[in-house]
N, C-alpha and C positions, 0 to 999 in steps of 0.2 A: 745397484739401483733398489734392491731389496732392502739393504740397510738403510739407505736415506729415507725410503717410504716409511719404514718403522719408526724411525726418529720423528718424522712429521707427525704420524699418528699419536705417538706418545706425547709430544709437545701440545697437539691439539686436545688430548684427554686431560692433561695437567691443567691447561688453561680454562677450558670450558666445562669441565665436569667435576662434580664432588658428590657428597652424600645426598645432595637435593637437586642436582641437575645431571641429566644424562643426554647422549646423542645417539641417532641412529646411523646406520651403515650409509644412508644416503647422504646424510650431513657430513660425515667422514669424506666420502667420495667428493663433495662439493668443496670441502676445504683443500683436498689435495689438488683439485683443478685449479683453484684460485690462488693458493699460497705457493705452489711449486710446479705448476703446469704438469701435473701427473693426472692425465684424463684416462678414461675408459679403464679404470681399476675395477676388476670385477668383485662382486660381493664374496665370492669364496676366498679371493685373495686377501681382502680385509679381514674376514673371519680367522683365516690362517695366522695373520699378523698379529691379531688380538690374542690367539692362543700362545703365540710365541712370547708376547709380553708377559702373559700370565705365567708361562714356564719360567720366565726370567726372574720371577719373584714379585711381580706387581699384582696387586689385588684389583683386578677388574671384574665388576659385577654386571650382570645381565638381567634385564626386565623385560618381559614380553607385554606389550600393550594392545591397543585396538588393532584388528586385523592381524593379530599374531606378530606385529612388527617388534624386532628385537632392539632395545636400547642399551647402551654401554655406558659405564661411569668408571673412572680410576678412583679408588678409595684408598686410604692409608698411603700418603705420599712420604713417608718417613716420619712425619710429624701429624698429629691430628690437628684440625683447624684451632681447636681450643688451646692446645699447646703452643702453637705459633702465635696465638693472639697473647698468650701470656708472656711470651719472650719479646715480643714487639712492644707490648705495655712497659715491660722492664727496661727496655732500651730506651724508649721514648723519654722515660722520667729519669735517666741516669744523669747526674749533674757532673760526671766526668768526661761525657762525650760531647764533642761539638755537633752542631746541627748538621753538618756535612757528614761527619762519621756516623750519625744516627740514621740519615737517609741512605747511605751507601749499605749499612748493615741490613736495614729493613728492606732494601731493594732485593737483597739476596733471598730473603724469606719470601717474597712475592712470587718467585719462580715455583715455590711449592703450593701455590694456591691457585684456585680458579679465579676467573675475572670477577665473579660475584663476591667471593671471599676477600679479594684485594680491595674492592669498594668498601667493605666493612672494616678492613684494616686502616685504610687511609683515614676513615671518619674518626678514629680512635687515637690517632698519633698526634703527640704534642711535641714541638721542637722548639721550645724556648731555649735561647742560648745562655746557658748558665756556666759553661765551661770556659776557662781563659784560653785564648787561641795558642798560647806557647805549650799547652800541655797536651801530649799524645800518650794518653794512658794505655791505648791498645798496644802501640809500639813498646812502651816501658814494660808491659806484662809479657809480650812476646820475647823480648830480650831477656828478661828475668827467667822465665820458664825455660829458654834454652840454656842458660847457664847452669841452672838447677840440674837439667838432664845431663849436662856434660861435666858437672861437678867442677866447675871453674869458680875462682874467686871473682869478686865483683868489686868494681871502683865506680864511683858516680859522684855528680855535684848534688848537694842536698840543700833545699831551700828552707830559710827562716825568715820570720817577719822583721823587717828593719825599721825601727821607729823613727829613723832620720828621713827615709825616703818614703815611709809608708806603703811599702811594697815587699814582696817576697824577694830576698836576696840569696842568690845561690853561691855556695863556696865548695872548693875541692880540697880534700885531704886524702893521703894515702891510707887505705884501708886493708887490713888482712882479714877480710870477711868472706866466709862461704855461705852463699845463699841457700837456704834449706826448704823454705815453704812460703807460699803466697796465702794470707788469710783475709777473708772478708768478714769485717766486724763493724757494726753500726753504720753501715752504708759507705765504708771506706775499705780500700785495700791496702794491706800492710805486708811488708816482708820481713821475714823472720830470718836473721843470720846468726852465725856462729863466729865470735872473734876467737881466732885461732891462738892469739897470744895469751889472754887470760881465760879461755874456754868458757865464755859466758855468752848468753844470748843477747842480741840487739834487735830492736824493733824499729823499722823505718816506714813512713808513709809513702807508698808508690807515687801518689800525685805530686809528692814534694821532690822527686828524683828526676834528674835529666843527664844526658850525655853519658849513658850507662855503658860501661866498658868491661870486657871479660879479661881475667888474668890468668894465671897458671892453674893447672889441674891440682886439685887438693886430694891427698890420700889420708887426710885426717879422719879418725874414727869419730863419729857423732856421739856426744853424750846423750842419755835418755831425755826426751823432752818432758816439760812439766805436764802432768795430767790433771787438770782442773776439774775437781769434783765438786762443784758448787756454782752459784751465780757470782759473776764477775762484771764490773762496771766498766772496765776498759781492757785495753790490749796488754797492759804491763802487769807483771806478777804481783799479786797480793802479798802481804807479809806473812799471813797464815789464813787457814779456813776454820770456821767454827759455826756452830748453830745458834742463831738468834731468834728471839720471839718479837713479833711486830704486832702492835694493836692498830688495826686498820678500819678506817670509815668504809662502810659498805660500798659506797659509790666508786671506790677505788679498787675494789676486789677484782674485777676482770683485768684491769691493768696490772695488778700484782701478779695474778696467775700467769699472764702472758710473759711477764718479765722473769719470773722464778721457774716456771715449767715444772718438771718432775722434782725439783730440789725442795719444794715446799709442800707443806700439809696445812689444811684449814682446820682451825679449832674454834670452839664455841667462846663467845664473850658474855659477860653478864648483861651488858648493854645491848639491846636489840639493833642498835645502829652501827654496831662495831662486829668485826671478827678479829681473831687472832691467828697470825700465820707463823709457823715455824719453819725456818728456812736455813740451808747451809750456804754461806756466803764467803767471799773473800774479802778480808779485812785490810783496808789501808785507808788513807785519808780520802781517796776519790769516793769510797763507798759512803762515808759520812756526808759528803758534799752532795752525792747523788740523792741521799735520802732527804736532805734539806729542802729539794724542790716540792716535796709534798706537804711542806708546813705542818699545820696541826692535823692533816689528814692521816698521818702515819706517826706512831710513837714507838721508839725502840724501847721495849720493856725489859728485856734481859738479853745477854748476860750482864751482870752488873759492871764489869770491867769495860765492856764496849759501850754501856750506857754513859759511863763517865767521860769516856773518850768523845763520844757524840756531843755530850753537854759542853765540853771544851771547845769544840768547833763551833758550836752555836754561840758561845760566849765571844769567841774571837770575832764573828761576824757582827755581833751586836756592838763591839767596840768600834767598829767602823761608823757607827751611827750614835755619837755620844748624846745627842740631843734627846734620844729616846731611852738612854739609860735610866733605870730606876734608882 
């Protein structure tokens, strides 16, 4: 009976107390009587149970109020409320989770919050259905992480867009792939694998995979992974890294700093409406296409070789619009 009573007290404190709400011993006694028919529980018994919960590592605070009445609250339930709110916000806007999956996940975090905090969480949740019903990202990630831990090869069907059906068509082929790591990049999950035949890395989108199966255990020694020291625009390895100088209109400065992070340094420009940015970047066609989105807001000043390649990509784009050719 002691263990059962302590569990009820812990559940009551979890649901009804937090940093801004606390309860008295008489309120705990009332809850025990109503919820589990435990009547006539003495004050000293409840205080001893609270001491036991504290000894078990729970952060229970005590405040004395009017008439020296003691009030208790359970603080720090594993995550702070702000941390839970951040996680719930991230879940609610995730485009790879169905509304049902979001509700199921968020419900688990509600058990860590008081009723007042739950009301705040619910008011922030957005459950718009953006995920295809055929996709189970959580199941895919679970299988992949299990295979990585067991060092087993992986087989799966992979989806590509079919122009005829205008849908994602899945196909299967035998793969001698060893899954190595899951990478989150630009709001997508990617699986990095080693092709044991040619010893080259392969990248797959996890949301395009289904019917994942494990194969034999692999004893292959992994080659060193690429260590990217510079800004990259996508998951695929650039041809090379170098330092370029960009001339940027000032209204884009904040965005550029967010993109480049510590790889960039800001320099003065003669025109007060511009700044110059020296940044180490991974060079491939995707970088030039990424740069185009900023139009005349960003000029690739140097290096000369990269400037020439960028101009070639711009000319290719213009050739698609012959009516505007000069």
